[in-house]
mmCIF file of the N, C-alpha and C atoms, coordinates in Angstrom:
data_MODEL
# 
_entry.id   MODEL 
# 
loop_
_atom_site.group_PDB 
_atom_site.id 
_atom_site.type_symbol 
_atom_site.label_atom_id 
_atom_site.label_alt_id 
_atom_site.label_comp_id 
_atom_site.label_asym_id 
_atom_site.label_entity_id 
_atom_site.label_seq_id 
_atom_site.pdbx_PDB_ins_code 
_atom_site.Cartn_x 
_atom_site.Cartn_y 
_atom_site.Cartn_z 
_atom_site.occupancy 
_atom_site.B_iso_or_equiv 
_atom_site.pdbx_formal_charge 
_atom_site.auth_seq_id 
_atom_site.auth_comp_id 
_atom_site.auth_asym_id 
_atom_site.auth_atom_id 
_atom_site.pdbx_PDB_model_num 
ATOM 1   N N  . MET A 1 1  ? 5.899   9.998   13.789  1.00 0.00 ? 1  MET A N  1 
ATOM 2   C CA . MET A 1 1  ? 6.727   9.554   13.233  1.00 0.00 ? 1  MET A CA 1 
ATOM 3   C C  . MET A 1 1  ? 6.077   9.196   11.422  1.00 0.00 ? 1  MET A C  1 
ATOM 4   N N  . ASN A 1 2  ? 6.424   10.480  10.538  1.00 0.00 ? 2  ASN A N  1 
ATOM 5   C CA . ASN A 1 2  ? 6.207   10.375  8.760   1.00 0.00 ? 2  ASN A CA 1 
ATOM 6   C C  . ASN A 1 2  ? 6.983   8.987   7.873   1.00 0.00 ? 2  ASN A C  1 
ATOM 7   N N  . VAL A 1 3  ? 6.510   8.727   7.231   1.00 0.00 ? 3  VAL A N  1 
ATOM 8   C CA . VAL A 1 3  ? 7.253   7.973   6.793   1.00 0.00 ? 3  VAL A CA 1 
ATOM 9   C C  . VAL A 1 3  ? 6.553   8.001   5.256   1.00 0.00 ? 3  VAL A C  1 
ATOM 10  N N  . CYS A 1 4  ? 7.006   8.536   4.515   1.00 0.00 ? 4  CYS A N  1 
ATOM 11  C CA . CYS A 1 4  ? 7.621   9.072   2.763   1.00 0.00 ? 4  CYS A CA 1 
ATOM 12  C C  . CYS A 1 4  ? 6.894   7.809   2.363   1.00 0.00 ? 4  CYS A C  1 
ATOM 13  N N  . ILE A 1 5  ? 5.554   7.500   1.863   1.00 0.00 ? 5  ILE A N  1 
ATOM 14  C CA . ILE A 1 5  ? 5.487   6.503   1.140   1.00 0.00 ? 5  ILE A CA 1 
ATOM 15  C C  . ILE A 1 5  ? 5.405   6.656   -0.814  1.00 0.00 ? 5  ILE A C  1 
ATOM 16  N N  . HIS A 1 6  ? 5.761   5.817   -1.512  1.00 0.00 ? 6  HIS A N  1 
ATOM 17  C CA . HIS A 1 6  ? 5.934   6.099   -2.908  1.00 0.00 ? 6  HIS A CA 1 
ATOM 18  C C  . HIS A 1 6  ? 5.122   5.034   -3.878  1.00 0.00 ? 6  HIS A C  1 
ATOM 19  N N  . PHE A 1 7  ? 4.518   5.489   -4.464  1.00 0.00 ? 7  PHE A N  1 
ATOM 20  C CA . PHE A 1 7  ? 3.420   3.917   -5.249  1.00 0.00 ? 7  PHE A CA 1 
ATOM 21  C C  . PHE A 1 7  ? 4.077   4.322   -6.322  1.00 0.00 ? 7  PHE A C  1 
ATOM 22  N N  . LEU A 1 8  ? 4.653   3.726   -7.279  1.00 0.00 ? 8  LEU A N  1 
ATOM 23  C CA . LEU A 1 8  ? 4.516   2.981   -7.933  1.00 0.00 ? 8  LEU A CA 1 
ATOM 24  C C  . LEU A 1 8  ? 3.113   1.988   -8.592  1.00 0.00 ? 8  LEU A C  1 
ATOM 25  N N  . PRO A 1 9  ? 3.174   2.073   -9.877  1.00 0.00 ? 9  PRO A N  1 
ATOM 26  C CA . PRO A 1 9  ? 3.996   2.605   -11.397 1.00 0.00 ? 9  PRO A CA 1 
ATOM 27  C C  . PRO A 1 9  ? 2.893   3.944   -11.227 1.00 0.00 ? 9  PRO A C  1 
ATOM 28  N N  . ASP A 1 10 ? 2.525   4.629   -10.285 1.00 0.00 ? 10 ASP A N  1 
ATOM 29  C CA . ASP A 1 10 ? 2.143   6.232   -10.414 1.00 0.00 ? 10 ASP A CA 1 
ATOM 30  C C  . ASP A 1 10 ? 2.732   7.272   -10.399 1.00 0.00 ? 10 ASP A C  1 
ATOM 31  N N  . ASP A 1 11 ? 3.851   6.809   -9.964  1.00 0.00 ? 11 ASP A N  1 
ATOM 32  C CA . ASP A 1 11 ? 4.748   7.535   -9.304  1.00 0.00 ? 11 ASP A CA 1 
ATOM 33  C C  . ASP A 1 11 ? 4.340   8.661   -8.400  1.00 0.00 ? 11 ASP A C  1 
ATOM 34  N N  . VAL A 1 12 ? 3.350   8.554   -7.261  1.00 0.00 ? 12 VAL A N  1 
ATOM 35  C CA . VAL A 1 12 ? 3.188   9.676   -6.361  1.00 0.00 ? 12 VAL A CA 1 
ATOM 36  C C  . VAL A 1 12 ? 3.598   9.441   -5.116  1.00 0.00 ? 12 VAL A C  1 
ATOM 37  N N  . THR A 1 13 ? 4.018   10.282  -4.748  1.00 0.00 ? 13 THR A N  1 
ATOM 38  C CA . THR A 1 13 ? 4.545   10.365  -3.412  1.00 0.00 ? 13 THR A CA 1 
ATOM 39  C C  . THR A 1 13 ? 3.818   10.880  -2.254  1.00 0.00 ? 13 THR A C  1 
ATOM 40  N N  . ILE A 1 14 ? 3.674   10.354  -1.115  1.00 0.00 ? 14 ILE A N  1 
ATOM 41  C CA . ILE A 1 14 ? 3.041   11.350  0.072   1.00 0.00 ? 14 ILE A CA 1 
ATOM 42  C C  . ILE A 1 14 ? 3.047   10.784  1.392   1.00 0.00 ? 14 ILE A C  1 
ATOM 43  N N  . ALA A 1 15 ? 3.371   11.561  2.512   1.00 0.00 ? 15 ALA A N  1 
ATOM 44  C CA . ALA A 1 15 ? 3.621   11.523  4.318   1.00 0.00 ? 15 ALA A CA 1 
ATOM 45  C C  . ALA A 1 15 ? 2.652   10.629  4.598   1.00 0.00 ? 15 ALA A C  1 
ATOM 46  N N  . ALA A 1 16 ? 2.774   9.509   5.377   1.00 0.00 ? 16 ALA A N  1 
ATOM 47  C CA . ALA A 1 16 ? 1.455   8.893   6.406   1.00 0.00 ? 16 ALA A CA 1 
ATOM 48  C C  . ALA A 1 16 ? 2.603   8.640   7.936   1.00 0.00 ? 16 ALA A C  1 
ATOM 49  N N  . GLN A 1 17 ? 1.533   8.669   8.899   1.00 0.00 ? 17 GLN A N  1 
ATOM 50  C CA . GLN A 1 17 ? 1.900   8.335   9.985   1.00 0.00 ? 17 GLN A CA 1 
ATOM 51  C C  . GLN A 1 17 ? 2.560   7.094   10.240  1.00 0.00 ? 17 GLN A C  1 
ATOM 52  N N  . VAL A 1 18 ? 3.199   6.638   11.283  1.00 0.00 ? 18 VAL A N  1 
ATOM 53  C CA . VAL A 1 18 ? 2.827   5.009   11.561  1.00 0.00 ? 18 VAL A CA 1 
ATOM 54  C C  . VAL A 1 18 ? 1.922   4.082   12.349  1.00 0.00 ? 18 VAL A C  1 
ATOM 55  N N  . GLY A 1 19 ? 1.626   3.163   11.362  1.00 0.00 ? 19 GLY A N  1 
ATOM 56  C CA . GLY A 1 19 ? -0.192  2.728   11.697  1.00 0.00 ? 19 GLY A CA 1 
ATOM 57  C C  . GLY A 1 19 ? -1.069  3.124   11.371  1.00 0.00 ? 19 GLY A C  1 
ATOM 58  N N  . GLU A 1 20 ? -0.809  4.598   10.827  1.00 0.00 ? 20 GLU A N  1 
ATOM 59  C CA . GLU A 1 20 ? -2.091  4.791   9.503   1.00 0.00 ? 20 GLU A CA 1 
ATOM 60  C C  . GLU A 1 20 ? -2.476  3.237   8.565   1.00 0.00 ? 20 GLU A C  1 
ATOM 61  N N  . PRO A 1 21 ? -3.437  3.006   8.428   1.00 0.00 ? 21 PRO A N  1 
ATOM 62  C CA . PRO A 1 21 ? -3.941  1.862   7.609   1.00 0.00 ? 21 PRO A CA 1 
ATOM 63  C C  . PRO A 1 21 ? -3.505  2.230   5.921   1.00 0.00 ? 21 PRO A C  1 
ATOM 64  N N  . LEU A 1 22 ? -2.765  1.020   5.164   1.00 0.00 ? 22 LEU A N  1 
ATOM 65  C CA . LEU A 1 22 ? -1.959  1.539   3.586   1.00 0.00 ? 22 LEU A CA 1 
ATOM 66  C C  . LEU A 1 22 ? -3.094  1.444   3.018   1.00 0.00 ? 22 LEU A C  1 
ATOM 67  N N  . LEU A 1 23 ? -4.126  1.177   3.239   1.00 0.00 ? 23 LEU A N  1 
ATOM 68  C CA . LEU A 1 23 ? -5.541  1.675   2.035   1.00 0.00 ? 23 LEU A CA 1 
ATOM 69  C C  . LEU A 1 23 ? -5.702  3.145   2.284   1.00 0.00 ? 23 LEU A C  1 
ATOM 70  N N  . ASP A 1 24 ? -6.004  3.827   3.007   1.00 0.00 ? 24 ASP A N  1 
ATOM 71  C CA . ASP A 1 24 ? -6.356  4.712   3.270   1.00 0.00 ? 24 ASP A CA 1 
ATOM 72  C C  . ASP A 1 24 ? -5.389  6.130   3.326   1.00 0.00 ? 24 ASP A C  1 
ATOM 73  N N  . VAL A 1 25 ? -4.079  5.471   3.485   1.00 0.00 ? 25 VAL A N  1 
ATOM 74  C CA . VAL A 1 25 ? -2.648  5.912   2.344   1.00 0.00 ? 25 VAL A CA 1 
ATOM 75  C C  . VAL A 1 25 ? -3.391  6.375   1.012   1.00 0.00 ? 25 VAL A C  1 
ATOM 76  N N  . ALA A 1 26 ? -3.162  5.014   0.346   1.00 0.00 ? 26 ALA A N  1 
ATOM 77  C CA . ALA A 1 26 ? -2.835  5.295   -0.806  1.00 0.00 ? 26 ALA A CA 1 
ATOM 78  C C  . ALA A 1 26 ? -4.949  6.328   -1.441  1.00 0.00 ? 26 ALA A C  1 
ATOM 79  N N  . ALA A 1 27 ? -6.220  5.960   -0.483  1.00 0.00 ? 27 ALA A N  1 
ATOM 80  C CA . ALA A 1 27 ? -7.146  6.466   -0.944  1.00 0.00 ? 27 ALA A CA 1 
ATOM 81  C C  . ALA A 1 27 ? -6.621  8.366   -0.867  1.00 0.00 ? 27 ALA A C  1 
ATOM 82  N N  . ARG A 1 28 ? -6.060  9.100   -0.067  1.00 0.00 ? 28 ARG A N  1 
ATOM 83  C CA . ARG A 1 28 ? -5.472  10.095  0.384   1.00 0.00 ? 28 ARG A CA 1 
ATOM 84  C C  . ARG A 1 28 ? -4.482  10.458  -0.409  1.00 0.00 ? 28 ARG A C  1 
ATOM 85  N N  . ALA A 1 29 ? -3.507  9.563   -1.186  1.00 0.00 ? 29 ALA A N  1 
ATOM 86  C CA . ALA A 1 29 ? -2.752  9.802   -1.947  1.00 0.00 ? 29 ALA A CA 1 
ATOM 87  C C  . ALA A 1 29 ? -3.561  9.748   -3.750  1.00 0.00 ? 29 ALA A C  1 
ATOM 88  N N  . GLY A 1 30 ? -5.075  9.482   -3.740  1.00 0.00 ? 30 GLY A N  1 
ATOM 89  C CA . GLY A 1 30 ? -5.836  9.486   -5.153  1.00 0.00 ? 30 GLY A CA 1 
ATOM 90  C C  . GLY A 1 30 ? -5.151  8.258   -5.239  1.00 0.00 ? 30 GLY A C  1 
ATOM 91  N N  . ILE A 1 31 ? -4.678  7.260   -4.610  1.00 0.00 ? 31 ILE A N  1 
ATOM 92  C CA . ILE A 1 31 ? -4.174  5.800   -5.912  1.00 0.00 ? 31 ILE A CA 1 
ATOM 93  C C  . ILE A 1 31 ? -5.097  5.446   -5.287  1.00 0.00 ? 31 ILE A C  1 
ATOM 94  N N  . SER A 1 32 ? -5.864  4.104   -6.367  1.00 0.00 ? 32 SER A N  1 
ATOM 95  C CA . SER A 1 32 ? -6.849  2.677   -6.026  1.00 0.00 ? 32 SER A CA 1 
ATOM 96  C C  . SER A 1 32 ? -5.993  1.661   -6.115  1.00 0.00 ? 32 SER A C  1 
ATOM 97  N N  . ILE A 1 33 ? -6.639  0.938   -4.871  1.00 0.00 ? 33 ILE A N  1 
ATOM 98  C CA . ILE A 1 33 ? -5.978  -0.352  -5.090  1.00 0.00 ? 33 ILE A CA 1 
ATOM 99  C C  . ILE A 1 33 ? -7.353  -0.966  -4.764  1.00 0.00 ? 33 ILE A C  1 
ATOM 100 N N  . PRO A 1 34 ? -7.433  -2.172  -6.031  1.00 0.00 ? 34 PRO A N  1 
ATOM 101 C CA . PRO A 1 34 ? -8.537  -3.103  -5.531  1.00 0.00 ? 34 PRO A CA 1 
ATOM 102 C C  . PRO A 1 34 ? -8.704  -3.327  -4.834  1.00 0.00 ? 34 PRO A C  1 
ATOM 103 N N  . THR A 1 35 ? -9.602  -3.839  -3.750  1.00 0.00 ? 35 THR A N  1 
ATOM 104 C CA . THR A 1 35 ? -10.260 -4.591  -2.589  1.00 0.00 ? 35 THR A CA 1 
ATOM 105 C C  . THR A 1 35 ? -11.350 -5.950  -3.027  1.00 0.00 ? 35 THR A C  1 
ATOM 106 N N  . GLY A 1 36 ? -11.550 -6.774  -2.020  1.00 0.00 ? 36 GLY A N  1 
ATOM 107 C CA . GLY A 1 36 ? -12.633 -8.246  -2.329  1.00 0.00 ? 36 GLY A CA 1 
ATOM 108 C C  . GLY A 1 36 ? -13.204 -8.023  -0.819  1.00 0.00 ? 36 GLY A C  1 
ATOM 109 N N  . CYS A 1 37 ? -12.629 -8.514  -0.126  1.00 0.00 ? 37 CYS A N  1 
ATOM 110 C CA . CYS A 1 37 ? -12.934 -9.346  1.072   1.00 0.00 ? 37 CYS A CA 1 
ATOM 111 C C  . CYS A 1 37 ? -12.497 -8.471  2.229   1.00 0.00 ? 37 CYS A C  1 
ATOM 112 N N  . LEU A 1 38 ? -11.732 -7.384  2.151   1.00 0.00 ? 38 LEU A N  1 
ATOM 113 C CA . LEU A 1 38 ? -11.348 -6.769  3.177   1.00 0.00 ? 38 LEU A CA 1 
ATOM 114 C C  . LEU A 1 38 ? -10.501 -6.981  4.746   1.00 0.00 ? 38 LEU A C  1 
ATOM 115 N N  . MET A 1 39 ? -10.167 -8.264  4.457   1.00 0.00 ? 39 MET A N  1 
ATOM 116 C CA . MET A 1 39 ? -10.360 -9.044  5.343   1.00 0.00 ? 39 MET A CA 1 
ATOM 117 C C  . MET A 1 39 ? -8.458  -9.863  5.294   1.00 0.00 ? 39 MET A C  1 
ATOM 118 N N  . GLY A 1 40 ? -7.867  -9.724  3.986   1.00 0.00 ? 40 GLY A N  1 
ATOM 119 C CA . GLY A 1 40 ? -6.446  -10.256 3.584   1.00 0.00 ? 40 GLY A CA 1 
ATOM 120 C C  . GLY A 1 40 ? -6.843  -11.878 2.706   1.00 0.00 ? 40 GLY A C  1 
ATOM 121 N N  . SER A 1 41 ? -7.663  -12.505 3.015   1.00 0.00 ? 41 SER A N  1 
ATOM 122 C CA . SER A 1 41 ? -8.302  -13.710 2.063   1.00 0.00 ? 41 SER A CA 1 
ATOM 123 C C  . SER A 1 41 ? -7.635  -14.027 0.815   1.00 0.00 ? 41 SER A C  1 
ATOM 124 N N  . CYS A 1 42 ? -8.427  -12.614 0.210   1.00 0.00 ? 42 CYS A N  1 
ATOM 125 C CA . CYS A 1 42 ? -8.830  -13.239 -1.717  1.00 0.00 ? 42 CYS A CA 1 
ATOM 126 C C  . CYS A 1 42 ? -7.916  -12.593 -2.443  1.00 0.00 ? 42 CYS A C  1 
ATOM 127 N N  . HIS A 1 43 ? -6.507  -11.624 -1.464  1.00 0.00 ? 43 HIS A N  1 
ATOM 128 C CA . HIS A 1 43 ? -5.368  -11.711 -2.364  1.00 0.00 ? 43 HIS A CA 1 
ATOM 129 C C  . HIS A 1 43 ? -5.513  -9.842  -3.563  1.00 0.00 ? 43 HIS A C  1 
ATOM 130 N N  . ALA A 1 44 ? -7.069  -9.897  -3.369  1.00 0.00 ? 44 ALA A N  1 
ATOM 131 C CA . ALA A 1 44 ? -7.485  -8.754  -4.580  1.00 0.00 ? 44 ALA A CA 1 
ATOM 132 C C  . ALA A 1 44 ? -6.454  -7.430  -4.474  1.00 0.00 ? 44 ALA A C  1 
ATOM 133 N N  . CYS A 1 45 ? -5.782  -6.876  -3.121  1.00 0.00 ? 45 CYS A N  1 
ATOM 134 C CA . CYS A 1 45 ? -5.146  -5.542  -2.657  1.00 0.00 ? 45 CYS A CA 1 
ATOM 135 C C  . CYS A 1 45 ? -3.629  -6.154  -2.844  1.00 0.00 ? 45 CYS A C  1 
ATOM 136 N N  . GLU A 1 46 ? -3.241  -6.914  -2.651  1.00 0.00 ? 46 GLU A N  1 
ATOM 137 C CA . GLU A 1 46 ? -1.416  -7.470  -3.179  1.00 0.00 ? 46 GLU A CA 1 
ATOM 138 C C  . GLU A 1 46 ? -0.799  -6.502  -3.315  1.00 0.00 ? 46 GLU A C  1 
ATOM 139 N N  . VAL A 1 47 ? -0.159  -6.082  -2.691  1.00 0.00 ? 47 VAL A N  1 
ATOM 140 C CA . VAL A 1 47 ? 0.706   -5.129  -3.465  1.00 0.00 ? 47 VAL A CA 1 
ATOM 141 C C  . VAL A 1 47 ? 2.368   -5.444  -2.620  1.00 0.00 ? 47 VAL A C  1 
ATOM 142 N N  . GLU A 1 48 ? 3.581   -5.180  -3.667  1.00 0.00 ? 48 GLU A N  1 
ATOM 143 C CA . GLU A 1 48 ? 5.274   -5.783  -3.380  1.00 0.00 ? 48 GLU A CA 1 
ATOM 144 C C  . GLU A 1 48 ? 5.568   -4.481  -2.878  1.00 0.00 ? 48 GLU A C  1 
ATOM 145 N N  . LEU A 1 49 ? 6.598   -4.614  -1.287  1.00 0.00 ? 49 LEU A N  1 
ATOM 146 C CA . LEU A 1 49 ? 6.897   -3.654  -0.682  1.00 0.00 ? 49 LEU A CA 1 
ATOM 147 C C  . LEU A 1 49 ? 8.230   -3.463  -1.849  1.00 0.00 ? 49 LEU A C  1 
ATOM 148 N N  . ASP A 1 50 ? 9.172   -2.180  -1.304  1.00 0.00 ? 50 ASP A N  1 
ATOM 149 C CA . ASP A 1 50 ? 10.807  -1.961  -2.124  1.00 0.00 ? 50 ASP A CA 1 
ATOM 150 C C  . ASP A 1 50 ? 11.745  -3.459  -1.738  1.00 0.00 ? 50 ASP A C  1 
ATOM 151 N N  . ASP A 1 51 ? 10.825  -3.880  -0.844  1.00 0.00 ? 51 ASP A N  1 
ATOM 152 C CA . ASP A 1 51 ? 12.163  -4.965  -0.584  1.00 0.00 ? 51 ASP A CA 1 
ATOM 153 C C  . ASP A 1 51 ? 11.549  -6.207  -0.603  1.00 0.00 ? 51 ASP A C  1 
ATOM 154 N N  . GLY A 1 52 ? 10.519  -5.968  -1.887  1.00 0.00 ? 52 GLY A N  1 
ATOM 155 C CA . GLY A 1 52 ? 10.296  -7.662  -2.069  1.00 0.00 ? 52 GLY A CA 1 
ATOM 156 C C  . GLY A 1 52 ? 9.000   -8.469  -1.932  1.00 0.00 ? 52 GLY A C  1 
ATOM 157 N N  . GLU A 1 53 ? 9.094   -7.672  -0.218  1.00 0.00 ? 53 GLU A N  1 
ATOM 158 C CA . GLU A 1 53 ? 7.817   -8.788  0.572   1.00 0.00 ? 53 GLU A CA 1 
ATOM 159 C C  . GLU A 1 53 ? 6.366   -8.003  -0.176  1.00 0.00 ? 53 GLU A C  1 
ATOM 160 N N  . THR A 1 54 ? 5.742   -9.162  -0.335  1.00 0.00 ? 54 THR A N  1 
ATOM 161 C CA . THR A 1 54 ? 4.385   -8.594  -0.135  1.00 0.00 ? 54 THR A CA 1 
ATOM 162 C C  . THR A 1 54 ? 2.810   -9.059  0.404   1.00 0.00 ? 54 THR A C  1 
ATOM 163 N N  . ILE A 1 55 ? 2.064   -7.803  0.206   1.00 0.00 ? 55 ILE A N  1 
ATOM 164 C CA . ILE A 1 55 ? 1.616   -7.854  1.274   1.00 0.00 ? 55 ILE A CA 1 
ATOM 165 C C  . ILE A 1 55 ? -0.437  -7.577  0.815   1.00 0.00 ? 55 ILE A C  1 
ATOM 166 N N  . CYS A 1 56 ? -1.058  -8.485  1.427   1.00 0.00 ? 56 CYS A N  1 
ATOM 167 C CA . CYS A 1 56 ? -2.087  -7.166  1.601   1.00 0.00 ? 56 CYS A CA 1 
ATOM 168 C C  . CYS A 1 56 ? -2.626  -6.000  2.230   1.00 0.00 ? 56 CYS A C  1 
ATOM 169 N N  . SER A 1 57 ? -2.768  -5.402  0.978   1.00 0.00 ? 57 SER A N  1 
ATOM 170 C CA . SER A 1 57 ? -3.465  -3.484  2.124   1.00 0.00 ? 57 SER A CA 1 
ATOM 171 C C  . SER A 1 57 ? -4.210  -3.495  2.799   1.00 0.00 ? 57 SER A C  1 
ATOM 172 N N  . CYS A 1 58 ? -5.158  -4.323  2.865   1.00 0.00 ? 58 CYS A N  1 
ATOM 173 C CA . CYS A 1 58 ? -6.253  -4.185  3.431   1.00 0.00 ? 58 CYS A CA 1 
ATOM 174 C C  . CYS A 1 58 ? -5.863  -4.266  4.681   1.00 0.00 ? 58 CYS A C  1 
ATOM 175 N N  . ILE A 1 59 ? -5.348  -4.966  5.493   1.00 0.00 ? 59 ILE A N  1 
ATOM 176 C CA . ILE A 1 59 ? -4.810  -5.542  6.880   1.00 0.00 ? 59 ILE A CA 1 
ATOM 177 C C  . ILE A 1 59 ? -3.174  -4.788  7.162   1.00 0.00 ? 59 ILE A C  1 
ATOM 178 N N  . SER A 1 60 ? -2.805  -4.396  5.818   1.00 0.00 ? 60 SER A N  1 
ATOM 179 C CA . SER A 1 60 ? -1.516  -3.403  6.690   1.00 0.00 ? 60 SER A CA 1 
ATOM 180 C C  . SER A 1 60 ? -1.242  -2.062  6.834   1.00 0.00 ? 60 SER A C  1 
ATOM 181 N N  . ALA A 1 61 ? -0.303  -1.641  8.035   1.00 0.00 ? 61 ALA A N  1 
ATOM 182 C CA . ALA A 1 61 ? -0.322  -0.498  8.025   1.00 0.00 ? 61 ALA A CA 1 
ATOM 183 C C  . ALA A 1 61 ? 0.703   -0.103  8.192   1.00 0.00 ? 61 ALA A C  1 
ATOM 184 N N  . VAL A 1 62 ? 0.700   1.839   8.030   1.00 0.00 ? 62 VAL A N  1 
ATOM 185 C CA . VAL A 1 62 ? 2.538   1.873   7.800   1.00 0.00 ? 62 VAL A CA 1 
ATOM 186 C C  . VAL A 1 62 ? 3.481   1.283   8.662   1.00 0.00 ? 62 VAL A C  1 
ATOM 187 N N  . PRO A 1 63 ? 4.143   0.340   7.940   1.00 0.00 ? 63 PRO A N  1 
ATOM 188 C CA . PRO A 1 63 ? 5.354   0.173   9.238   1.00 0.00 ? 63 PRO A CA 1 
ATOM 189 C C  . PRO A 1 63 ? 6.410   1.511   9.973   1.00 0.00 ? 63 PRO A C  1 
ATOM 190 N N  . GLY A 1 64 ? 6.579   1.326   11.478  1.00 0.00 ? 64 GLY A N  1 
ATOM 191 C CA . GLY A 1 64 ? 7.519   2.508   12.097  1.00 0.00 ? 64 GLY A CA 1 
ATOM 192 C C  . GLY A 1 64 ? 9.184   2.243   11.792  1.00 0.00 ? 64 GLY A C  1 
ATOM 193 N N  . ASP A 1 65 ? 9.958   1.065   10.942  1.00 0.00 ? 65 ASP A N  1 
ATOM 194 C CA . ASP A 1 65 ? 10.609  0.648   10.919  1.00 0.00 ? 65 ASP A CA 1 
ATOM 195 C C  . ASP A 1 65 ? 11.784  1.409   9.805   1.00 0.00 ? 65 ASP A C  1 
ATOM 196 N N  . ARG A 1 66 ? 11.225  2.515   9.324   1.00 0.00 ? 66 ARG A N  1 
ATOM 197 C CA . ARG A 1 66 ? 11.651  3.086   8.141   1.00 0.00 ? 66 ARG A CA 1 
ATOM 198 C C  . ARG A 1 66 ? 11.160  4.170   7.837   1.00 0.00 ? 66 ARG A C  1 
ATOM 199 N N  . SER A 1 67 ? 11.973  4.922   7.023   1.00 0.00 ? 67 SER A N  1 
ATOM 200 C CA . SER A 1 67 ? 11.677  6.089   7.011   1.00 0.00 ? 67 SER A CA 1 
ATOM 201 C C  . SER A 1 67 ? 10.917  6.297   5.464   1.00 0.00 ? 67 SER A C  1 
ATOM 202 N N  . HIS A 1 68 ? 11.508  5.889   4.956   1.00 0.00 ? 68 HIS A N  1 
ATOM 203 C CA . HIS A 1 68 ? 10.714  6.094   3.100   1.00 0.00 ? 68 HIS A CA 1 
ATOM 204 C C  . HIS A 1 68 ? 10.008  4.353   2.867   1.00 0.00 ? 68 HIS A C  1 
ATOM 205 N N  . LEU A 1 69 ? 9.397   4.267   2.086   1.00 0.00 ? 69 LEU A N  1 
ATOM 206 C CA . LEU A 1 69 ? 8.370   2.872   1.457   1.00 0.00 ? 69 LEU A CA 1 
ATOM 207 C C  . LEU A 1 69 ? 8.187   3.266   0.281   1.00 0.00 ? 69 LEU A C  1 
ATOM 208 N N  . THR A 1 70 ? 8.361   1.993   -0.623  1.00 0.00 ? 70 THR A N  1 
ATOM 209 C CA . THR A 1 70 ? 7.877   2.180   -2.159  1.00 0.00 ? 70 THR A CA 1 
ATOM 210 C C  . THR A 1 70 ? 6.986   1.269   -2.012  1.00 0.00 ? 70 THR A C  1 
ATOM 211 N N  . VAL A 1 71 ? 5.847   0.710   -2.440  1.00 0.00 ? 71 VAL A N  1 
ATOM 212 C CA . VAL A 1 71 ? 4.915   0.414   -2.429  1.00 0.00 ? 71 VAL A CA 1 
ATOM 213 C C  . VAL A 1 71 ? 4.136   0.329   -4.083  1.00 0.00 ? 71 VAL A C  1 
ATOM 214 N N  . ASN A 1 72 ? 4.817   -1.399  -4.594  1.00 0.00 ? 72 ASN A N  1 
ATOM 215 C CA . ASN A 1 72 ? 4.131   -1.390  -6.370  1.00 0.00 ? 72 ASN A CA 1 
ATOM 216 C C  . ASN A 1 72 ? 3.107   -2.300  -6.209  1.00 0.00 ? 72 ASN A C  1 
ATOM 217 N N  . LEU A 1 73 ? 2.445   -1.643  -7.099  1.00 0.00 ? 73 LEU A N  1 
ATOM 218 C CA . LEU A 1 73 ? 1.129   -1.902  -7.422  1.00 0.00 ? 73 LEU A CA 1 
ATOM 219 C C  . LEU A 1 73 ? 0.959   -2.498  -8.691  1.00 0.00 ? 73 LEU A C  1 
ATOM 220 N N  . PHE A 1 74 ? 0.080   -3.979  -8.170  1.00 0.00 ? 74 PHE A N  1 
ATOM 221 C CA . PHE A 1 74 ? -0.219  -5.000  -9.266  1.00 0.00 ? 74 PHE A CA 1 
ATOM 222 C C  . PHE A 1 74 ? -1.503  -4.871  -10.156 1.00 0.00 ? 74 PHE A C  1 
ATOM 223 N N  . SER A 1 75 ? -0.744  -5.048  -11.208 1.00 0.00 ? 75 SER A N  1 
ATOM 224 C CA . SER A 1 75 ? -2.298  -4.475  -11.772 1.00 0.00 ? 75 SER A CA 1 
ATOM 225 C C  . SER A 1 75 ? -2.424  -6.294  -12.491 1.00 0.00 ? 75 SER A C  1 
ATOM 226 N N  . ASP A 1 76 ? -3.460  -6.737  -12.103 1.00 0.00 ? 76 ASP A N  1 
ATOM 227 C CA . ASP A 1 76 ? -4.445  -7.762  -12.465 1.00 0.00 ? 76 ASP A CA 1 
ATOM 228 C C  . ASP A 1 76 ? -5.818  -7.601  -13.019 1.00 0.00 ? 76 ASP A C  1 
ATOM 229 N N  . PRO A 1 77 ? -6.078  -7.904  -14.334 1.00 0.00 ? 77 PRO A N  1 
ATOM 230 C CA . PRO A 1 77 ? -7.015  -7.784  -14.839 1.00 0.00 ? 77 PRO A CA 1 
ATOM 231 C C  . PRO A 1 77 ? -8.504  -8.583  -14.407 1.00 0.00 ? 77 PRO A C  1 
ATOM 232 N N  . SER A 1 78 ? -7.992  -9.236  -13.801 1.00 0.00 ? 78 SER A N  1 
ATOM 233 C CA . SER A 1 78 ? -9.489  -9.954  -13.450 1.00 0.00 ? 78 SER A CA 1 
ATOM 234 C C  . SER A 1 78 ? -10.199 -9.406  -12.087 1.00 0.00 ? 78 SER A C  1 
ATOM 235 N N  . TRP A 1 79 ? -9.459  -8.147  -11.767 1.00 0.00 ? 79 TRP A N  1 
ATOM 236 C CA . TRP A 1 79 ? -10.322 -7.705  -10.644 1.00 0.00 ? 79 TRP A CA 1 
ATOM 237 C C  . TRP A 1 79 ? -10.920 -6.386  -10.896 1.00 0.00 ? 79 TRP A C  1 
# 
């Protein structure tokens, strides 16, 4: 099943497979999400979903419970 992922503020949309790592989807779309530890501990890769949930993209995959997902990237000048 494909899920349509919309990245903000870049306004880029790409199709992704359920279970595909979110960092891989972003890279395919030409979106750079900063990373640190790649284990979800440092929160450098934190993004906000359209429902307000905040997740670490390094340990998150495309969910299978919806057909569209908006991912809002934070801008943190310290990373």
